[in-house]
C-alpha distance (Angstrom), angle and dihedral (degrees) to the residues before:
residue distance angle dihedral
X1 . . .
X2 3.80 . .
X3 3.81 111.2 .
X4 3.81 129.3 -166.7
X5 3.81 105.7 -158.9
X6 3.83 109.9 -163.2
X7 3.80 114.5 -175.4
X8 3.81 143.3 84.6
X9 3.80 114.1 -31.5
X10 3.80 139.2 157.8
X11 3.01 130.5 -27.2
X12 3.82 83.6 38.5
X13 3.79 112.6 78.5
X14 3.78 140.3 -152.6
X15 3.78 139.0 75.2
X16 3.82 95.2 -54.2
X17 3.80 91.3 54.4
X18 3.82 90.5 47.0
X19 3.80 91.7 51.0
X20 3.79 91.8 48.5
X21 3.81 93.9 48.2
X22 3.80 92.5 52.0
X23 3.80 93.1 47.1
X24 3.82 91.2 45.6
X25 3.82 90.1 55.4
X26 3.80 91.9 48.9
X27 3.82 92.8 47.8
X28 3.80 95.8 47.0
X29 3.81 90.4 61.3
X30 3.81 90.3 74.1
X31 3.82 106.2 10.4
X32 3.81 140.8 49.6
X33 3.81 105.0 -106.9
X34 3.82 127.7 -170.9
X35 3.81 114.7 -169.9
X36 3.81 122.7 -150.2
X37 3.78 126.3 -176.9
X38 3.78 143.8 174.5
X39 3.78 128.0 -69.4
X40 3.81 83.1 -163.3
X41 3.81 119.8 14.4
X42 3.81 102.5 174.6
X43 3.82 126.7 5.8
X44 3.79 107.5 -113.0
X45 3.81 92.7 -113.2
X46 3.81 91.5 58.1
X47 3.80 96.9 48.1
X48 3.82 112.3 86.1
X49 3.81 97.6 -173.9
X50 3.80 130.7 85.0
X51 3.81 98.2 -100.3
X52 3.80 139.9 -14.1
X53 3.79 92.9 -143.7
X54 3.78 135.0 78.2
X55 3.78 118.0 -98.5
X56 3.78 131.6 -146.6
X57 3.81 89.0 -94.3
X58 3.80 94.1 58.5
X59 3.78 119.9 98.3
X60 3.77 100.2 -153.2
X61 3.76 136.7 162.0
X62 3.83 104.5 -111.1
X63 3.77 97.1 -143.7
X64 3.83 107.8 -167.5
X65 3.81 98.7 -113.9
X66 3.79 126.8 166.0
X67 3.83 111.6 -130.4
X68 3.80 106.4 -135.7
X69 3.80 113.8 132.8
X70 3.80 126.9 82.6
X71 3.80 106.2 -165.0
X72 3.83 93.7 -147.0
X73 3.80 101.7 34.6
X74 3.84 111.7 84.8
X75 3.80 91.3 -166.3
X76 3.80 88.4 65.7
X77 3.82 90.3 55.5
X78 3.82 90.1 66.8
X79 3.80 92.3 44.1
X80 3.82 92.7 48.5
X81 3.79 92.5 49.8
X82 3.81 90.8 50.3
X83 3.81 92.5 49.8
X84 3.80 92.1 48.7
X85 3.79 92.7 46.7
X86 3.81 88.9 53.8
X87 3.80 90.2 66.4
X88 3.85 89.2 53.4
X89 3.81 98.0 -133.9
X90 3.78 123.4 -162.7
X91 3.79 88.4 -155.8
X92 3.80 133.9 29.8
X93 3.79 107.1 -156.8
X94 3.79 125.5 -170.7
X95 3.78 142.2 156.1
X96 3.81 127.7 -123.5
X97 3.80 123.7 -158.1
X98 3.81 106.5 146.3
X99 3.83 137.1 21.8
X100 3.81 91.8 -119.8
X101 3.82 88.0 80.9
X102 3.79 96.3 49.6
X103 3.84 97.1 95.6
X104 3.80 95.5 48.8
X105 3.82 100.1 39.6
X106 3.80 93.2 37.4
X107 3.78 93.8 49.6
X108 3.80 92.9 49.9
X109 3.81 92.2 47.7
X110 3.79 91.7 50.6
X111 3.81 91.4 55.5
X112 3.80 96.5 42.5
X113 3.82 93.5 49.3
X114 3.83 90.6 57.0
X115 3.80 86.8 71.1
X116 3.79 95.9 55.4
X117 3.79 104.5 -90.6
X118 3.80 120.8 132.7
X119 3.82 114.7 -127.0
X120 3.81 120.9 -144.9
X121 3.81 125.9 178.7
X122 3.80 125.9 -161.6
X123 3.80 105.7 -141.0
X124 3.81 117.3 -145.6
X125 3.78 100.6 166.6
X126 3.76 117.0 0.4
X127 3.81 96.4 176.9
X128 3.82 107.6 39.7
X129 3.81 121.6 -123.8
X130 3.81 90.1 -127.7
X131 3.81 105.6 41.5
X132 3.79 125.5 -153.7
X133 3.82 133.3 -170.7
X134 3.80 111.0 -81.1
X135 3.81 95.8 24.3
X136 3.80 95.5 119.3
X137 3.81 92.7 48.7
X138 3.81 90.6 51.3
X139 3.79 92.1 47.7
X140 3.79 92.2 50.7
X141 3.81 89.8 49.6
X142 3.81 89.4 53.6
X143 3.80 96.2 44.9
X144 3.80 92.4 51.0
X145 3.79 91.3 58.4
X146 3.81 97.5 56.4
X147 3.79 130.1 73.7
X148 3.78 97.8 -148.0
X149 3.77 145.7 -3.7
X150 3.79 143.2 -141.6
X151 3.80 116.3 -142.9
X152 3.78 126.1 -171.5
X153 3.79 101.9 -162.3
X154 3.79 139.1 33.9
X155 3.80 89.9 -117.8
X156 3.80 92.1 61.4
X157 3.80 89.3 42.5
X158 3.82 89.4 57.1
X159 3.81 92.4 45.9
X160 3.80 90.2 50.8
X161 3.80 94.1 49.9
X162 3.80 91.4 46.2
X163 3.82 91.4 56.1
X164 3.81 97.8 32.9
X165 3.82 110.0 20.4
X166 3.81 95.2 -177.5
X167 3.81 95.2 48.2
X168 3.80 119.5 142.9
X169 3.80 110.1 -134.7
X170 3.77 148.0 139.8
X171 3.81 129.0 -138.1
X172 3.79 118.3 -136.8
X173 3.80 126.5 157.9
X174 3.80 120.8 -110.0
X175 3.83 108.3 -88.8
X176 3.79 120.9 -117.5
X177 3.80 115.2 -96.2
X178 3.80 103.8 -120.2
X179 3.81 104.0 165.1
X180 3.81 97.2 90.6
X181 3.78 95.1 81.8
X182 3.81 128.6 -120.7
X183 3.81 125.9 -40.2
X184 3.79 118.4 -91.7
X185 3.78 128.8 -143.9
X186 3.81 111.2 -69.9
X187 3.79 92.7 -133.3
X188 3.80 91.4 53.3
X189 3.81 92.6 46.7
X190 3.80 92.6 50.0
X191 3.79 91.8 47.6
X192 3.82 91.8 51.8
X193 3.82 91.5 49.2
X194 3.79 94.3 43.1
X195 3.80 92.2 -118.8
X196 3.81 125.3 149.6
X197 3.82 110.2 -87.5
X198 3.81 100.5 -140.4
X199 3.82 108.9 29.3
X200 3.80 126.4 106.8
X201 3.80 100.6 -96.9
X202 3.83 121.5 -151.0
X203 3.81 118.9 -170.9
X204 3.80 128.0 -149.9
X205 3.80 105.2 -176.2
X206 3.80 138.2 -179.2
X207 3.77 140.8 31.2
X208 3.80 110.1 -15.3
X209 3.79 112.1 -127.2
X210 3.80 132.2 156.6
X211 3.81 96.5 -106.3
X212 3.81 91.9 57.1
X213 3.80 93.0 76.1
X214 3.78 100.2 -130.3
X215 3.81 88.4 150.6
X216 3.82 88.9 63.0
X217 3.79 91.7 52.0
X218 3.80 92.4 48.6
X219 3.81 90.8 51.3
X220 3.82 90.1 45.3
X221 3.79 90.1 56.3
X222 3.81 89.3 69.2
X223 3.83 88.3 66.2
X224 3.82 94.3 51.7
X225 3.84 124.6 93.0
X226 3.77 121.1 -108.5
X227 3.81 94.1 -99.8
X228 3.81 90.4 67.3
X229 3.81 121.0 92.2
X230 3.81 125.8 -166.0
X231 3.81 115.8 -156.2
X232 3.82 116.0 -158.7
X233 3.79 107.9 -164.1
X234 3.79 123.6 172.5
X235 3.77 148.1 73.7
X236 3.80 117.8 -73.3
X237 3.82 117.8 -125.0
X238 3.80 96.7 -150.6
X239 3.78 130.6 -13.9
X240 3.83 119.5 -14.0
X241 3.81 93.3 -164.7
X242 3.81 95.0 97.7
X243 3.80 90.6 55.3
X244 3.79 89.7 47.2
X245 3.83 89.2 53.9
X246 3.79 89.4 51.5
X247 3.79 90.6 50.9
X248 3.80 91.5 49.2
X249 3.82 93.6 45.9
X250 3.82 93.7 46.0
X251 3.79 92.8 60.0
X252 3.81 88.3 -132.8
X253 3.78 99.9 110.1
X254 3.81 90.1 115.4
X255 3.82 90.3 59.1
X256 3.80 96.8 48.6
X257 3.81 127.7 77.6
X258 3.79 117.4 -164.9
X259 3.81 128.4 -147.5
X260 3.81 96.5 163.8
X261 3.79 101.2 169.2
X262 3.77 140.7 82.0
X263 3.79 108.8 -64.9
X264 3.77 118.9 -144.1
X265 3.79 118.6 -132.3
X266 3.80 90.0 -110.3
X267 3.82 89.3 64.2
X268 3.80 95.8 51.8
X269 3.84 96.4 83.6
X270 3.82 89.4 51.2
X271 3.80 94.8 57.9
X272 3.80 97.0 41.8
X273 3.82 92.8 43.8
X274 3.80 92.5 48.1
X275 3.81 94.8 50.9
X276 3.80 129.9 84.8
X277 3.80 93.4 -157.0
X278 3.81 139.3 2.6
X279 3.81 115.8 -134.2
X280 3.81 123.8 -155.4
X281 3.85 106.5 -178.0
X282 3.82 92.0 176.2
X283 3.81 122.4 171.9
X284 3.81 91.5 -156.0
X285 3.79 133.9 6.7
X286 3.77 146.7 156.4
X287 3.79 100.8 -161.6
X288 3.78 131.3 -40.2
X289 3.77 134.1 -131.8
X290 3.80 87.4 -157.3
X291 3.81 90.5 70.8
X292 3.79 90.3 53.2
X293 3.80 91.9 48.6
X294 3.81 89.2 51.7
X295 3.80 91.2 48.9
X296 3.81 90.4 51.0
X297 3.81 86.3 61.5
X298 3.83 91.5 42.7
X299 3.79 88.3 -115.5
X300 3.85 116.0 150.7
X301 3.79 119.5 -131.1
X302 3.79 137.9 -145.6
X303 3.81 111.3 -148.3
X304 3.77 137.7 174.3
X305 3.79 118.4 -116.7
X306 3.79 96.9 -108.0
X307 3.78 130.5 129.0
X308 3.77 113.5 -34.7
X309 3.80 94.4 -28.7
X310 3.81 95.2 99.4
X311 3.83 90.1 48.5
X312 3.80 88.1 68.8
X313 3.81 94.2 57.0
X314 3.80 131.6 65.8
X315 3.79 100.2 -143.3
X316 3.81 112.9 -118.0
X317 3.83 89.9 0.6
X318 3.82 108.8 66.0
X319 3.79 95.5 6.4
X320 3.77 145.4 -34.2
X321 3.80 128.7 -80.2
X322 3.80 119.0 -145.8
X323 3.80 114.6 -151.8
X324 3.80 97.6 -174.1
X325 3.80 125.6 70.7
X326 3.75 94.1 -142.9
X327 3.82 129.2 118.5
X328 3.81 94.0 -139.4
X329 3.82 91.4 50.7
X330 3.81 89.1 49.2
X331 3.80 90.4 51.3
X332 3.82 90.8 50.1
X333 3.83 90.3 51.2
X334 3.80 91.3 50.3
X335 3.80 92.0 48.1
X336 3.82 91.9 49.0
X337 3.79 89.6 52.2
X338 3.80 91.8 56.9
X339 3.79 99.7 34.7
X340 3.83 90.8 53.6
X341 3.84 91.6 43.4
X342 3.81 93.4 -128.6
X343 3.81 98.2 162.1
X344 3.86 99.6 85.7
X345 3.81 97.8 50.5
X346 3.82 93.4 40.4
X347 3.80 91.3 50.0
X348 3.81 89.1 53.9
X349 3.82 91.2 49.6
X350 3.81 91.5 50.9
X351 3.81 91.4 50.4
X352 3.80 91.0 51.6
X353 3.83 91.9 53.9
X354 3.80 102.4 43.5
X355 3.83 95.7 98.8
X356 3.81 90.5 61.1
X357 3.82 91.0 71.1
X358 3.80 104.9 41.4
X359 3.80 125.0 147.2
X360 3.80 89.6 -123.5
X361 3.80 89.3 56.5
X362 3.80 91.3 51.3
X363 3.83 91.2 48.3
X364 3.81 90.5 49.8
X365 3.81 91.8 50.7
X366 3.81 90.0 49.1
X367 3.81 92.4 51.5
X368 3.79 91.0 48.4
X369 3.79 90.9 50.9
X370 3.80 90.4 50.4
X371 3.83 90.0 53.7
X372 3.80 89.3 50.7
X373 3.82 92.0 51.4
X374 3.78 92.0 45.8
X375 3.78 93.6 51.5
X376 3.82 90.2 53.1
X377 3.79 91.4 49.5
X378 3.83 93.1 57.6
């Protein structure tokens, strides 16, 4: 099968680019894959982070992608479709994570499909966490220009069927991120990060946004004993000052270590190897790549029961699921995790399950779904 994979690739950075690179490598083992990416992904005014591009500190997979699509220039939509058609793909594959990209990715798909290719989109978030006027109309526009979809959680499956009841799709869990290398000794990781060697270490990792519930974790820290340490590691989307006020007002500043900045890939093994547990106190979610990074390092997680987040965790086996959105309840869950010494047995359970969510398995499911769509189209 000849695949045109249009999405975010190197030199752009972030979780979407990491996902795409891993799937590209799995697909190219058995298919001919051509990668296409953005000349401009987000306009500078709409991007709240430091940079959209990899830095010298990043250890990324430089997938050979042709930069063709400008997300806000309609003229580039025609050009991109023509370039993709020239490679005569059987399948146009893309990824969808926010309505902003609906006009560009939908327009290209519409033009490529006219020449016989099937179009499949992998849906991260269908309904955005932070909704804006016009989102639903943009999403419908996008959905109506693709033949089929891959979803990675039941929440996204329900959103898809609500907006497009007759949609063709398959459900397959988010693969485990495995490109960060092996774990390192916890003592070494803590020493390199300047973290206390013997405290119970709780990790909050990734881009900091309102829906991720960091405020709950900060408030929960006030209910934890002094031998607990919460590490907040990730780039802030917006102003961190309100979280800093919470830290100051909670009286827990001595139990919180801050790494509020973009973290290069080379630093990821340090944080996940140093921690005893990764906490995701999200207020809303579809699925999370953070869980799959933690599982790569055999690190158990504590998650709130929102969206598809709890689907990724076997409660009391690979992590704990919190059903209350309450800082004190979160603190009690964290304390139970340590007081009952759950980390060793949960780490073993995670290791035993890792083959279930491989990139090769996801690629195989995608190819099978394409064959199913193609047979219906004949």
